[in-house]
C-alpha angles and dihedrals in degrees: 000000000000104000099156138022089251090065089054090049092051091048092050091047089051091053091048092050089048091049092048090049091051091047092050091047092048092049090049089054091050092048090051090050091049091050091048091052090047090052091051091048094050091046090053092047090049091053091051092048090049089052091050089048091052091049091050091049090052091049090048092053092048091050091048092051091045090049089058090059097044101079095057091045092049090047090051092049089049091052091048091050092050090047091052090047090052093048091047092050090048091052092050090050091051092051093053 
């Protein structure tokens, strides 16, 4: 089988090439697994960000609808405050 040293050299080169091929294949599998996990992680993060965006949109709509009701409420409170000031000033004038 091994008649010369050149046969031994070719056999050792064949084993090295086989080992390098297996190492490259194994590393490709690991890279594919890492990329798959990264894809899952980004997909999960994207879902969470979309959920946060939906929540913020709901809050924004609620604030906008509440903002529509605020001016009449503030105006009413202002009128009540002025009414109470007038009644208080009338009471103080009566006491004097």
